[in-house]
N, C-alpha and C positions, 0 to 999 in steps of 0.2 A: 957698084958693084954690086948682084943680085943676090940674096942670100938663098942659101938653100932649103928643102924643106928642114933637111936634119936640122941645121945650124937656130931656124926659127922655131922646132919645139924646142930644141936643149934652153933658149934663151927663154921663151916666154909659159911653157906648157908647167902648173905646178910652180909656178913662181909665184910667190906673194910678198909683199911690203908692210911691213910693221907701218903701219898709221902714227906711233910716236916718236919711234926712233929712226925712222926707216929702212932699217936694215933687212938683206934679202935673206926670203926662209924658205925652202924649196921641201914642199910638203904635200902628202897624197889628199890628204882631209881637212886642210885648212878651220873648218866649224870648230873642229876638238883640240887644236890645235893652239899653243899659245910661243911669243915673240922666240927665238933665241937667244936672245942676247940682254931685253929688258923683261920679258915674261908678261908682257902686256897683250890680251886676246884680238885687240882691232886689228885685222889683216886685212888688206885690199890685196888683189892680181894686178900682175903688172901692166901697166899700160902698155899698147902697141901701137905702132903707127897705124893709119885707117889713110887709104887709098894709096898706098905705093907697093 
């Protein structure tokens, strides 16, 4: 089942993962933000599947 562009945007755009507690954070500016659960500032973008 193929995902629509709207679903991909909702799942991956502005979603960052805390590298300490793995919490999902929906943020506009991750450079100035902290994790919502633990307060850690190390955030990474959510990984996307490549090739599909």
